[in-house]
DSSP file (Angstrom, degrees, kcal/mol; ACC not computed):
  #  RESIDUE AA STRUCTURE BP1 BP2  ACC     N-H-->O    O-->H-N    N-H-->O    O-->H-N    TCO  KAPPA ALPHA  PHI   PSI    X-CA   Y-CA   Z-CA
    1    1 A M              0   0    0      0, 0.0     2,-0.3     0, 0.0    33,-0.1   0.000 360.0 360.0 360.0 -49.7  188.0 -103.3  160.8
    2    2 A A        -     0   0    0     28,-0.2     2,-0.7    31,-0.1    36,-0.4  -0.980 360.0-124.0-161.1 144.8  186.3 -105.7  158.3
    3    3 A I        -     0   0    0     -2,-0.3     2,-0.2    34,-0.2    32,-0.1  -0.837  43.6-147.8 -86.3 118.4  184.4 -105.8  155.1
    4    4 A R        -     0   0    0     -2,-0.7     2,-0.2    30,-0.4    -2,-0.0  -0.559  14.7-103.5 -94.1 153.0  181.2 -107.6  156.1
    5    5 A T        -     0   0    0     -2,-0.2     2,-0.4    47,-0.1    -1,-0.1  -0.501  37.0-122.8 -70.6 137.8  179.0 -110.0  154.0
    6    6 A I        -     0   0    0     -2,-0.2    46,-0.2    84,-0.1     2,-0.2  -0.720  19.1-130.9 -87.2 129.0  175.8 -108.4  152.8
    7    7 A R        -     0   0    0     44,-3.4     2,-0.2    -2,-0.4     3,-0.1  -0.524  27.6-143.0 -74.0 144.9  172.5 -110.1  153.7
    8    8 A V    >   -     0   0    0     -2,-0.2     3,-2.2     1,-0.2    84,-0.2  -0.715  31.4 -63.4-115.2 164.2  170.2 -110.7  150.8
    9    9 A F  T 3  S+     0   0    0     82,-3.0    -1,-0.2     1,-0.3    83,-0.0  -0.042 119.9  39.5 -40.2 132.9  166.4 -110.7  150.2
   10   10 A G  T 3  S+     0   0    0      1,-0.4    -1,-0.3    -3,-0.1     5,-0.0   0.063  81.3 120.2 106.0 -22.4  164.7 -113.3  152.3
   11   11 A D    X   -     0   0    0     -3,-2.2     3,-1.8     1,-0.1    -1,-0.4  -0.643  64.0-138.1 -75.0 125.1  166.9 -112.7  155.4
   12   12 A P  G >> S+     0   0    0      0, 0.0     3,-1.5     0, 0.0     4,-0.6   0.754  96.6  70.2 -58.5 -26.2  164.5 -111.7  158.3
   13   13 A V  G >4 S+     0   0    0      1,-0.3     3,-0.5     2,-0.2   125,-0.1   0.799  92.3  60.1 -62.6 -26.1  166.9 -109.0  159.5
   14   14 A L  G <4 S+     0   0    0     -3,-1.8    -1,-0.3     1,-0.2    37,-0.1   0.675 106.1  46.3 -75.6 -16.0  166.1 -106.9  156.4
   15   15 A R  G <4 S+     0   0    0     -3,-1.5     2,-0.3    -4,-0.4    -1,-0.2   0.470  93.4  96.7-103.0  -3.9  162.4 -106.8  157.3
   16   16 A A  S << S-     0   0    0     -4,-0.6     2,-0.4    -3,-0.5   122,-0.4  -0.638  79.2-116.5 -89.6 143.1  162.8 -105.8  160.9
   17   17 A V        -     0   0    0     -2,-0.3   120,-0.2   120,-0.2     2,-0.1  -0.649  40.5-118.8 -73.5 129.3  162.6 -102.3  162.2
   18   18 A S        -     0   0    0    118,-2.9    38,-0.2    -2,-0.4    37,-0.1  -0.417  19.7-120.8 -76.4 145.3  166.0 -101.4  163.6
   19   19 A A  B     -a   56   0A   0     36,-1.8    38,-2.2    -2,-0.1    53,-0.1  -0.531  35.2 -99.4 -79.6 147.6  166.5 -100.5  167.3
   20   20 A P        -     0   0    0      0, 0.0     2,-0.5     0, 0.0    -1,-0.1  -0.337  37.8-107.5 -63.0 148.5  167.9  -97.1  168.2
   21   21 A V        -     0   0    0     36,-0.4     3,-0.1     1,-0.1    35,-0.0  -0.682  44.3-179.2 -74.5 126.1  171.6  -97.0  169.0
   22   22 A G        +     0   0    0     -2,-0.5    -1,-0.1     1,-0.4     2,-0.1   0.512  53.7   9.6 -94.1-119.5  171.9  -96.4  172.8
   23   23 A E  S    S-     0   0    0      1,-0.1     2,-0.9     5,-0.0    -1,-0.4  -0.396  76.9-124.4 -63.8 134.7  175.1  -96.1  174.6
   24   24 A V        +     0   0    0     -3,-0.1     2,-0.2    -2,-0.1    -1,-0.1  -0.739  48.1 156.5 -85.2 109.5  178.1  -95.9  172.3
   25   25 A D     >  -     0   0    0     -2,-0.9     4,-2.3     0, 0.0     3,-0.2  -0.508  61.4 -78.2-119.2-171.0  180.4  -98.7  173.4
   26   26 A E  H  > S+     0   0    0      1,-0.2     4,-2.4     2,-0.2     5,-0.2   0.833 128.4  57.6 -63.0 -31.7  183.2 -100.7  171.6
   27   27 A G  H  > S+     0   0    0      2,-0.2     4,-2.1     1,-0.2    -1,-0.2   0.911 108.5  44.8 -64.2 -42.4  180.5 -102.8  169.8
   28   28 A V  H  > S+     0   0    0      2,-0.2     4,-2.4     1,-0.2    -2,-0.2   0.898 112.8  51.4 -68.6 -40.5  179.0  -99.7  168.3
   29   29 A R  H  X S+     0   0    0     -4,-2.3     4,-2.1     1,-0.2    -2,-0.2   0.906 111.1  48.0 -62.6 -40.5  182.4  -98.3  167.4
   30   30 A A  H  X S+     0   0    0     -4,-2.4     4,-2.4     2,-0.2    -2,-0.2   0.884 109.3  54.1 -66.5 -38.5  183.3 -101.6  165.7
   31   31 A L  H  X S+     0   0    0     -4,-2.1     4,-2.7     2,-0.2    -2,-0.2   0.941 109.0  47.7 -59.8 -48.0  179.9 -101.6  163.8
   32   32 A V  H  X S+     0   0    0     -4,-2.4     4,-2.5     1,-0.2    -2,-0.2   0.915 111.2  50.9 -61.0 -43.4  180.7  -98.1  162.4
   33   33 A A  H  X S+     0   0    0     -4,-2.1     4,-2.6     1,-0.2    -1,-0.2   0.914 112.3  46.9 -60.6 -42.4  184.2  -99.2  161.4
   34   34 A D  H  X S+     0   0    0     -4,-2.4     4,-2.7     2,-0.2   -30,-0.4   0.888 110.4  52.2 -67.4 -39.1  182.7 -102.2  159.6
   35   35 A L  H  X S+     0   0    0     -4,-2.7     4,-2.2     2,-0.2    -2,-0.2   0.918 112.0  46.6 -62.1 -42.3  180.0 -100.1  157.9
   36   36 A I  H  X S+     0   0    0     -4,-2.5     4,-1.2     2,-0.2    -2,-0.2   0.941 114.1  46.8 -64.8 -48.1  182.7  -97.7  156.6
   37   37 A D  H  < S+     0   0    0     -4,-2.6     4,-0.3     1,-0.2     3,-0.3   0.906 114.2  48.7 -59.8 -41.4  185.0 -100.5  155.4
   38   38 A T  H >< S+     0   0    0     -4,-2.7     3,-1.0   -36,-0.4    -1,-0.2   0.864 109.3  50.7 -70.5 -37.0  182.0 -102.3  153.8
   39   39 A V  H 3< S+     0   0    0     -4,-2.2     5,-0.3     1,-0.2    -1,-0.2   0.706  96.7  70.7 -75.3 -18.2  180.7  -99.2  151.9
   40   40 A R  T 3< S+     0   0    0     -4,-1.2    -1,-0.2    -3,-0.3    -2,-0.2   0.631  72.1 110.0 -73.8 -12.1  184.2  -98.4  150.5
   41   41 A E  S X  S-     0   0    0     -3,-1.0     3,-1.3    -4,-0.3    -3,-0.0  -0.351  88.0 -85.1 -60.2 144.1  183.9 -101.4  148.2
   42   42 A P  T 3  S+     0   0    0      0, 0.0    -1,-0.1     0, 0.0     3,-0.1  -0.180 111.1  20.5 -55.6 140.2  183.6 -100.3  144.6
   43   43 A G  T 3  S+     0   0    0      1,-0.2     2,-0.5    -3,-0.1    -2,-0.1   0.563  91.1 125.8  83.0   9.7  180.0  -99.5  143.4
   44   44 A R    <   +     0   0    0     -3,-1.3    -1,-0.2    -5,-0.3     3,-0.1  -0.889  29.5 172.4-109.3 128.8  178.5  -98.9  146.8
   45   45 A A  S    S-     0   0    0     -2,-0.5    17,-2.4     1,-0.4     2,-0.3   0.641  71.6  -3.0-101.7 -21.1  176.7  -95.7  147.8
   46   46 A G  E     -B   61   0B   0     15,-0.3     2,-0.4    -8,-0.1    -1,-0.4  -0.973  49.5-161.1-167.5 152.4  175.4  -96.9  151.2
   47   47 A V  E     -B   60   0B   0     13,-1.8    13,-2.7    -2,-0.3     2,-0.3  -0.969  14.8-154.0-141.1 124.8  175.3  -99.8  153.6
   48   48 A A  E >>  -B   59   0B   0     -2,-0.4     3,-1.5    11,-0.2     4,-0.5  -0.720  28.9-113.9 -96.7 149.7  172.8 -100.0  156.5
   49   49 A A  G >4>S+     0   0    0      9,-2.9     5,-2.3    -2,-0.3     3,-1.8   0.857 114.5  58.4 -51.7 -42.3  173.5 -102.0  159.6
   50   50 A P  G >45S+     0   0    0      0, 0.0     3,-1.8     0, 0.0    -1,-0.3   0.831  95.7  65.2 -59.6 -28.3  170.7 -104.6  158.9
   51   51 A Q  G <45S+     0   0    0     -3,-1.5   -44,-3.4     1,-0.3    -2,-0.2   0.713 106.3  42.2 -67.5 -18.2  172.4 -105.4  155.6
   52   52 A I  G <<5S-     0   0    0     -3,-1.8    -1,-0.3    -4,-0.5   -47,-0.1   0.129 130.1 -95.6-111.7  19.1  175.4 -106.7  157.6
   53   53 A G  T < 5S+     0   0    0     -3,-1.8     2,-0.5     1,-0.2    -2,-0.1   0.617  85.7 123.6  87.1  14.1  173.1 -108.5  160.1
   54   54 A V      < -     0   0    0     -5,-2.3     2,-1.6    -6,-0.1    -2,-0.2  -0.940  52.1-149.0-114.9 121.5  172.9 -105.9  162.9
   55   55 A N        +     0   0    0     -2,-0.5   -36,-1.8    -5,-0.1     2,-0.3  -0.392  58.2 113.6 -88.3  59.9  169.5 -104.6  163.9
   56   56 A L  B    S-a   19   0A   0     -2,-1.6     2,-1.6   -38,-0.2    -7,-0.3  -0.945  76.6-105.9-129.1 152.0  170.6 -101.0  164.9
   57   57 A R  S    S+     0   0    0    -38,-2.2    15,-3.3    -2,-0.3   -36,-0.4  -0.589  76.3 110.9 -80.1  87.8  169.8  -97.6  163.4
   58   58 A A  E     + C   0  71B   0     -2,-1.6    -9,-2.9    13,-0.2     2,-0.3  -0.979  35.2 173.4-155.3 144.5  173.1  -96.8  161.6
   59   59 A F  E     -BC  48  70B   0     11,-1.9    11,-2.0    -2,-0.3     2,-0.3  -0.990  18.4-142.5-149.7 160.5  174.3  -96.6  158.1
   60   60 A S  E     -BC  47  69B   0    -13,-2.7   -13,-1.8    -2,-0.3     2,-0.3  -0.808  16.7-158.7-114.6 160.5  177.4  -95.5  156.1
   61   61 A Y  E     -BC  46  68B   0      7,-2.3     7,-1.9    -2,-0.3   -15,-0.3  -0.969  17.1-170.8-140.4 156.7  177.5  -93.7  152.8
   62   62 A N  E     + C   0  67B   0    -17,-2.4     2,-0.5    -2,-0.3     5,-0.2  -0.710  28.7 154.4-147.1  86.0  179.9  -93.3  149.9
   63   63 A V  E >   - C   0  66B   0      3,-2.2     3,-2.2    -2,-0.2   -18,-0.1  -0.973  67.8 -18.3-127.3 124.7  178.7  -90.6  147.6
   64   64 A D  T 3  S-     0   0    0     -2,-0.5    -1,-0.1     1,-0.3     3,-0.1   0.857 128.2 -48.6  51.6  42.2  180.8  -88.4  145.3
   65   65 A G  T 3  S+     0   0    0      1,-0.2     2,-0.6    -3,-0.1    -1,-0.3   0.404 112.9 118.5  82.6  -3.2  184.0  -89.1  147.2
   66   66 A S  E <   -C   63   0B   0     -3,-2.2    -3,-2.2     2,-0.0     2,-0.4  -0.875  40.7-175.7-100.4 121.2  182.4  -88.4  150.6
   67   67 A V  E     +C   62   0B   0     -2,-0.6     2,-0.3    -5,-0.2    -5,-0.2  -0.949  22.8 119.7-117.4 134.3  182.4  -91.3  153.0
   68   68 A G  E     -C   61   0B   0     -7,-1.9    -7,-2.3    -2,-0.4     2,-0.3  -0.920  40.5-124.7-168.0-166.9  180.8  -91.2  156.4
   69   69 A Y  E     -C   60   0B   0     -2,-0.3     2,-0.3    -9,-0.3    -9,-0.2  -0.932   8.0-155.5-150.0 167.9  178.2  -92.6  158.8
   70   70 A I  E     -C   59   0B   0    -11,-2.0   -11,-1.9    -2,-0.3     2,-0.4  -0.977   9.0-146.4-151.2 141.8  175.2  -91.6  160.9
   71   71 A L  E    S+CD  58 110B   0     39,-2.7    39,-2.3    -2,-0.3   -13,-0.2  -0.870  80.1   2.3-108.2 143.3  173.6  -93.1  164.0
   72   72 A N  E    S-     0   0B   0    -15,-3.3    -1,-0.2    -2,-0.4   -14,-0.1   0.881  85.1-169.0  51.9  47.3  169.9  -92.9  164.7
   73   73 A P  E     -     0   0B   0      0, 0.0     2,-0.4     0, 0.0    36,-0.2  -0.374  11.1-171.7 -70.3 145.3  169.1  -91.1  161.5
   74   74 A V  E     - D   0 108B   0     34,-2.0    34,-2.4    -2,-0.1     2,-0.7  -0.999  27.2-124.9-133.9 130.9  165.6  -89.6  160.9
   75   75 A V  E     + D   0 107B   0     -2,-0.4    32,-0.3    32,-0.2     3,-0.1  -0.678  34.8 171.9 -73.5 116.1  164.4  -88.2  157.6
   76   76 A V  E     +     0   0B   0     30,-2.2     2,-0.3    -2,-0.7    31,-0.2   0.601  60.3  17.1-103.7 -15.7  163.4  -84.7  158.7
   77   77 A E  E     + D   0 106B   0     29,-1.5    29,-2.5     2,-0.0     2,-0.3  -0.951  51.3 177.1-159.1 137.0  162.7  -83.2  155.2
   78   78 A V  E     - D   0 105B   0     -2,-0.3     2,-0.4    27,-0.2    27,-0.2  -0.971  15.9-161.1-130.2 150.7  162.1  -84.2  151.7
   79   79 A R  E     + D   0 104B   0     25,-1.7    25,-1.2    -2,-0.3    -2,-0.0  -0.970  46.1  25.9-133.7 149.4  161.3  -81.9  148.8
   80   80 A G  S    S-     0   0    0     -2,-0.4    24,-0.1    22,-0.2     3,-0.1   0.165  91.7 -63.5  86.0 155.1  159.8  -82.3  145.4
   81   81 A E        -     0   0    0      1,-0.1    20,-0.1    21,-0.1    -2,-0.1  -0.491  64.2 -96.9 -70.1 141.8  157.3  -84.9  144.1
   82   82 A P        -     0   0    0      0, 0.0    20,-0.3     0, 0.0    -1,-0.1  -0.375  46.3-166.0 -60.2 137.1  158.7  -88.4  144.1
   83   83 A V  E     -F  101   0C   0     18,-2.9    18,-2.2    16,-0.1     2,-0.3  -0.934  31.5 -93.5-125.0 148.8  160.1  -89.4  140.7
   84   84 A P  E     -F  100   0C   0      0, 0.0     2,-0.4     0, 0.0    16,-0.2  -0.453  49.3-174.7 -61.3 124.7  161.0  -92.8  139.3
   85   85 A T  E     -F   99   0C   0     14,-2.8    14,-2.5    -2,-0.3    12,-0.1  -0.988  30.5-112.3-129.9 124.5  164.7  -93.1  139.9
   86   86 A G  E     +F   98   0C   0     -2,-0.4     2,-0.3    12,-0.2    12,-0.2  -0.334  51.5 169.8 -56.2 126.9  166.9  -96.0  138.7
   87   87 A E  E     +F   97   0C   0     10,-2.6    10,-2.6    -2,-0.1     2,-0.3  -0.996  22.7 179.9-148.1 146.4  167.9  -97.9  141.8
   88   88 A G  E     -     0   0C   0     -2,-0.3     2,-0.3     8,-0.2     8,-0.1  -0.774  15.3-144.8-131.1 179.7  169.6 -101.1  142.9
   89   89 A C  E >   -F   92   0C   0      3,-0.5     3,-1.8     6,-0.4     6,-0.3  -0.978  19.3-136.2-152.7 135.5  170.4 -102.7  146.2
   90   90 A L  T 3  S+     0   0    0     -2,-0.3    -1,-0.1     1,-0.3   -84,-0.1   0.789 109.7  56.7 -60.4 -26.9  173.2 -104.8  147.5
   91   91 A S  T 3  S+     0   0    0      1,-0.3   -82,-3.0   -83,-0.1    -1,-0.3   0.482 110.8  43.3 -85.4  -2.8  170.6 -107.0  149.3
   92   92 A V  E X  S-F   89   0C   0     -3,-1.8     3,-1.4   -84,-0.2    -3,-0.5  -0.572  94.1-157.7-134.6  68.5  168.8 -107.6  146.0
   93   93 A P  E 3   +     0   0C   0      0, 0.0    69,-0.1     0, 0.0    -3,-0.1  -0.134  65.0  13.0 -62.2 140.2  171.9 -108.3  143.8
   94   94 A G  E 3  S+     0   0C   0      1,-0.3     2,-0.3    -5,-0.1    -4,-0.1   0.327  95.7 114.4  86.6  -7.9  171.6 -107.9  140.0
   95   95 A L  E <   -     0   0C   0     -3,-1.4    -6,-0.4    -6,-0.3     2,-0.3  -0.724  37.5-178.9 -99.0 149.0  168.3 -106.0  139.9
   96   96 A W  E     +     0   0C   0     -2,-0.3     2,-0.3    -8,-0.1    -8,-0.2  -0.930  15.9 153.0-146.5 118.1  167.8 -102.4  138.8
   97   97 A H  E     -F   87   0C   0    -10,-2.6   -10,-2.6    -2,-0.3     2,-0.8  -0.926  48.5 -94.5-142.5 164.4  164.4 -100.8  138.8
   98   98 A D  E     -F   86   0C   0     -2,-0.3    48,-0.4   -12,-0.2     2,-0.3  -0.748  41.7-173.3 -85.3 111.4  162.8  -97.3  139.0
   99   99 A A  E     -F   85   0C   0    -14,-2.5   -14,-2.8    -2,-0.8     2,-0.6  -0.756  31.8-107.8 -99.2 151.0  161.9  -96.6  142.6
  100  100 A L  E     +F   84   0C   0     44,-1.7     2,-0.3    -2,-0.3    -2,-0.0  -0.706  50.5 165.9 -82.3 119.0  159.9  -93.5  143.6
  101  101 A R  E     -F   83   0C   0    -18,-2.2   -18,-2.9    -2,-0.6    26,-0.1  -0.981  38.5-116.1-135.3 144.9  162.3  -91.1  145.4
  102  102 A H        -     0   0    0     -2,-0.3   -22,-0.2   -20,-0.3    28,-0.1  -0.535  26.2-128.3 -72.9 145.9  162.1  -87.4  146.3
  103  103 A P  S    S+     0   0    0      0, 0.0    20,-0.8     0, 0.0     2,-0.4   0.661  92.2  37.5 -73.3 -14.4  164.7  -85.3  144.6
  104  104 A Y  E     +DE  79 122B   0    -25,-1.2   -25,-1.7    18,-0.2     2,-0.3  -0.998  66.5 175.2-136.6 140.7  165.9  -83.8  147.9
  105  105 A A  E     -DE  78 121B   0     16,-2.0    16,-1.9    -2,-0.4     2,-0.4  -0.997  12.8-164.1-144.1 148.5  166.3  -85.3  151.3
  106  106 A R  E     -DE  77 120B   0    -29,-2.5   -30,-2.2    -2,-0.3   -29,-1.5  -0.999  10.6-173.4-133.0 129.7  167.6  -84.2  154.7
  107  107 A V  E     -DE  75 119B   0     12,-3.3    12,-2.8    -2,-0.4     2,-0.4  -0.955   4.6-162.3-124.4 139.8  168.5  -86.6  157.5
  108  108 A E  E     +DE  74 118B   0    -34,-2.4   -34,-2.0    -2,-0.4     2,-0.2  -0.959  29.4 121.1-123.1 144.4  169.5  -85.8  161.1
  109  109 A G  E     - E   0 117B   0      8,-2.3     8,-2.7    -2,-0.4     2,-0.3  -0.781  49.4 -86.8-165.0-150.6  171.2  -88.1  163.6
  110  110 A V  E     -DE  71 116B   0    -39,-2.3   -39,-2.7     6,-0.3     6,-0.2  -0.890  22.5-129.5-136.4 166.4  174.3  -88.2  165.7
  111  111 A D    >   -     0   0    0      4,-1.7     3,-1.9    -2,-0.3   -41,-0.1  -0.392  49.7 -79.7-103.0-172.4  177.9  -89.4  165.5
  112  112 A L  T 3  S+     0   0    0      1,-0.3   -88,-0.1    -2,-0.1   -83,-0.1   0.710 131.0  52.7 -63.7 -20.8  179.9  -91.6  167.9
  113  113 A D  T 3  S-     0   0    0      2,-0.1    -1,-0.3     3,-0.0     3,-0.1   0.364 119.4-107.8 -95.2   4.3  180.4  -88.6  170.2
  114  114 A G  S <  S+     0   0    0     -3,-1.9     2,-0.2     1,-0.3    -2,-0.1   0.547  71.7 145.1  81.6   6.6  176.7  -87.8  170.4
  115  115 A E        -     0   0    0      1,-0.1    -4,-1.7    -5,-0.0    -1,-0.3  -0.556  58.0 -99.3 -79.5 143.0  177.2  -84.7  168.3
  116  116 A K  E     -E  110   0B   0     -2,-0.2     2,-0.4    -6,-0.2    -6,-0.3  -0.347  37.6-163.3 -63.2 137.8  174.4  -83.8  165.9
  117  117 A V  E     -E  109   0B   0     -8,-2.7    -8,-2.3   -46,-0.2     2,-0.5  -0.988   5.2-168.0-123.4 132.7  174.9  -84.8  162.2
  118  118 A V  E     -E  108   0B   0     -2,-0.4     2,-0.4   -10,-0.2   -10,-0.2  -0.989   5.3-177.2-121.1 123.6  172.9  -83.4  159.3
  119  119 A L  E     +E  107   0B   0    -12,-2.8   -12,-3.3    -2,-0.5     2,-0.3  -0.972  14.6 156.1-117.7 134.6  173.2  -85.0  155.9
  120  120 A E  E     +E  106   0B   0     -2,-0.4     2,-0.3   -14,-0.2   -14,-0.2  -0.985   3.4 123.7-152.2 160.7  171.4  -83.6  152.9
  121  121 A G  E     -E  105   0B   0    -16,-1.9   -16,-2.0    -2,-0.3     2,-0.2  -0.964  40.6-106.4 168.7 178.2  171.5  -83.5  149.2
  122  122 A T  E >> S+E  104   0B   0     -2,-0.3     3,-1.2   -18,-0.2     4,-0.6  -0.636  78.8  15.4-117.6 178.2  170.0  -84.0  145.8
  123  123 A G  H 3> S-     0   0    0    -20,-0.8     4,-2.3     1,-0.3     5,-0.2  -0.262 131.7  -1.3  59.5-134.7  170.6  -86.7  143.2
  124  124 A L  H 3> S+     0   0    0      1,-0.2     4,-2.9     2,-0.2    -1,-0.3   0.847 135.1  54.8 -60.9 -36.2  172.5  -89.7  144.4
  125  125 A M  H <> S+     0   0    0     -3,-1.2     4,-2.6     2,-0.2    -1,-0.2   0.943 109.2  46.9 -64.4 -46.3  172.8  -88.4  148.0
  126  126 A A  H  X S+     0   0    0     -4,-0.6     4,-2.0   -23,-0.2    -2,-0.2   0.919 114.5  48.3 -59.1 -43.6  169.1  -87.8  148.3
  127  127 A Q  H  X S+     0   0    0     -4,-2.3     4,-2.8     1,-0.2    -2,-0.2   0.927 111.9  48.3 -63.1 -46.1  168.4  -91.3  147.0
  128  128 A A  H  X S+     0   0    0     -4,-2.9     4,-3.0     1,-0.2     5,-0.3   0.905 109.7  52.4 -63.5 -42.1  171.0  -92.9  149.3
  129  129 A L  H  X S+     0   0    0     -4,-2.6     4,-1.8     1,-0.2    -1,-0.2   0.918 114.9  41.6 -61.0 -43.2  169.6  -91.1  152.4
  130  130 A Q  H  X S+     0   0    0     -4,-2.0     4,-2.2    -5,-0.2    -2,-0.2   0.916 116.2  49.6 -69.5 -43.3  166.1  -92.3  151.6
  131  131 A H  H  X S+     0   0    0     -4,-2.8     4,-1.8    -5,-0.2    -2,-0.2   0.934 114.0  43.5 -61.9 -49.4  167.2  -95.8  150.6
  132  132 A E  H  X S+     0   0    0     -4,-3.0     4,-1.4     1,-0.2    -1,-0.2   0.884 112.8  51.6 -69.5 -37.6  169.4  -96.4  153.7
  133  133 A T  H  X S+     0   0    0     -4,-1.8     4,-0.9    -5,-0.3    -1,-0.2   0.889 106.0  56.5 -65.1 -37.4  166.8  -95.0  156.1
  134  134 A D  H ><>S+     0   0    0     -4,-2.2     5,-2.5     1,-0.2     3,-1.1   0.925 102.2  56.3 -56.4 -44.4  164.2  -97.3  154.5
  135  135 A H  H ><5S+     0   0    0     -4,-1.8     3,-1.7     1,-0.3    -1,-0.2   0.898 103.7  53.4 -54.5 -40.5  166.5 -100.2  155.4
  136  136 A L  H 3<5S+     0   0    0     -4,-1.4  -118,-2.9     1,-0.3    -1,-0.3   0.716 106.8  52.9 -69.9 -19.5  166.4  -99.1  159.1
  137  137 A D  T <<5S-     0   0    0     -3,-1.1    -1,-0.3    -4,-0.9  -120,-0.2   0.227 124.5-103.2 -97.1  12.4  162.6  -99.2  158.9
  138  138 A G  T < 5S+     0   0    0     -3,-1.7     2,-0.4  -122,-0.4    -3,-0.2   0.749  80.8 129.7  76.6  24.6  162.6 -102.7  157.6
  139  139 A M      < -     0   0    0     -5,-2.5     2,-0.3    -6,-0.1    -1,-0.2  -0.930  43.6-155.8-119.4 135.0  161.8 -101.7  154.0
  140  140 A L    >   -     0   0    0     -2,-0.4     3,-2.1    -3,-0.1     4,-0.2  -0.711  35.5-109.3 -99.0 157.9  163.5 -102.7  150.8
  141  141 A Y  G >  S+     0   0    0      1,-0.3     3,-2.2    -2,-0.3     4,-0.2   0.737 111.6  77.6 -59.9 -21.3  163.4 -100.5  147.7
  142  142 A L  G >  S+     0   0    0      1,-0.3     3,-1.3     2,-0.2    -1,-0.3   0.820  86.5  60.3 -56.5 -30.8  161.2 -103.1  146.1
  143  143 A Q  G <  S+     0   0    0     -3,-2.1    -1,-0.3     1,-0.3    -2,-0.2   0.600  98.1  58.9 -74.5 -10.3  158.3 -101.7  148.2
  144  144 A R  G <  S+     0   0    0     -3,-2.2   -44,-1.7    -4,-0.2    -1,-0.3   0.356  88.1  99.3 -96.3   2.8  158.9  -98.3  146.4
  145  145 A L  S <  S-     0   0    0     -3,-1.3   -46,-0.1    -4,-0.2    -3,-0.0  -0.499  84.7 -99.7 -86.5 158.0  158.2  -99.8  143.0
  146  146 A T     >  -     0   0    0    -48,-0.4     4,-2.8    -2,-0.2     5,-0.2  -0.382  41.3-106.2 -65.9 156.9  154.9  -99.6  141.1
  147  147 A P  H  > S+     0   0    0      0, 0.0     4,-1.8     0, 0.0     5,-0.1   0.885 121.9  49.2 -54.6 -39.7  152.8 -102.8  141.5
  148  148 A E  H  > S+     0   0    0      1,-0.2     4,-1.6     2,-0.2     5,-0.1   0.928 112.8  46.2 -65.7 -44.3  153.7 -103.7  137.9
  149  149 A E  H  > S+     0   0    0      1,-0.2     4,-2.5     2,-0.2    -1,-0.2   0.864 109.2  55.8 -67.1 -36.0  157.4 -103.1  138.3
  150  150 A R  H  X S+     0   0    0     -4,-2.8     4,-2.8     2,-0.2    -1,-0.2   0.894 104.3  53.6 -63.5 -39.9  157.3 -105.1  141.6
  151  151 A K  H  X S+     0   0    0     -4,-1.8     4,-1.8    -5,-0.2    -1,-0.2   0.919 110.1  47.3 -60.7 -42.9  155.9 -108.1  139.9
  152  152 A V  H  X S+     0   0    0     -4,-1.6     4,-2.3     2,-0.2    -2,-0.2   0.934 112.8  49.2 -62.4 -46.5  158.7 -108.0  137.4
  153  153 A A  H  X S+     0   0    0     -4,-2.5     4,-2.4     1,-0.2    -2,-0.2   0.908 109.3  51.4 -61.6 -42.9  161.3 -107.6  140.2
  154  154 A M  H  X S+     0   0    0     -4,-2.8     4,-2.4     1,-0.2    -1,-0.2   0.878 109.5  50.5 -64.8 -36.1  159.9 -110.5  142.1
  155  155 A R  H  X S+     0   0    0     -4,-1.8     4,-1.8    -5,-0.2    -1,-0.2   0.922 109.8  50.9 -64.4 -43.5  160.0 -112.8  139.1
  156  156 A E  H  X S+     0   0    0     -4,-2.3     4,-0.5     1,-0.2    -2,-0.2   0.886 109.9  50.5 -61.4 -39.0  163.7 -111.7  138.6
  157  157 A I  H >< S+     0   0    0     -4,-2.4     3,-1.3     1,-0.2     6,-0.3   0.947 109.1  50.0 -63.4 -48.4  164.4 -112.6  142.2
  158  158 A R  H 3< S+     0   0    0     -4,-2.4    -1,-0.2     1,-0.3    -2,-0.2   0.831 114.1  46.2 -59.7 -31.7  162.8 -116.0  141.9
  159  159 A E  H 3< S+     0   0    0     -4,-1.8    -1,-0.3    -5,-0.1    -2,-0.2   0.487  92.0 108.0 -90.0  -3.4  164.8 -116.7  138.7
  160  160 A S  S << S-     0   0    0     -3,-1.3     3,-0.3    -4,-0.5    -3,-0.0  -0.313  72.9-128.8 -75.2 158.4  168.1 -115.5  140.2
  161  161 A D  S    S+     0   0    0      1,-0.2    -1,-0.1     2,-0.1    -4,-0.0   0.774 105.6  54.3 -73.9 -26.0  171.0 -117.8  141.2
  162  162 A W              0   0    0      1,-0.2    -1,-0.2   -69,-0.1  -154,-0.1   0.647 360.0 360.0 -86.0 -15.1  171.3 -116.3  144.6
  163  163 A F              0   0    0     -6,-0.3    -1,-0.2    -3,-0.3    -2,-0.1   0.490 360.0 360.0 -86.7 360.0  167.7 -116.7  145.8
């Protein structure tokens, strides 16, 4: 339907815990279509609803040629010790830092028809599942950085043209 503008660091919607998706109506269907259109832009692995200004538990993903979405996702399993993983975020443009992420993640939720959806993977998929679910909990990847790395990132944000 539309490629939506990404909200950036400082926007309160990015810090709010997202509400569960209730009844699937035309608004929810339009949200999913917009999430899919928005994640298809080059260089995007995931887009969470808060990043386009909608406080609902939904995100889209675009990993290794697989594009999709999930409603009301919950991380049900992670495996392995968290390791520093190079990460960026559309809501914090231009920054790239090592966030602590588990090497495997499994997320469960539903689709527009209320059918169960299970997403899982390693590598970029595991990272995207954790990153996008964090967005729905009002958390940016900056909160997954070491204190020293977070100080560097915050300085970079203050010095950026977009902040």
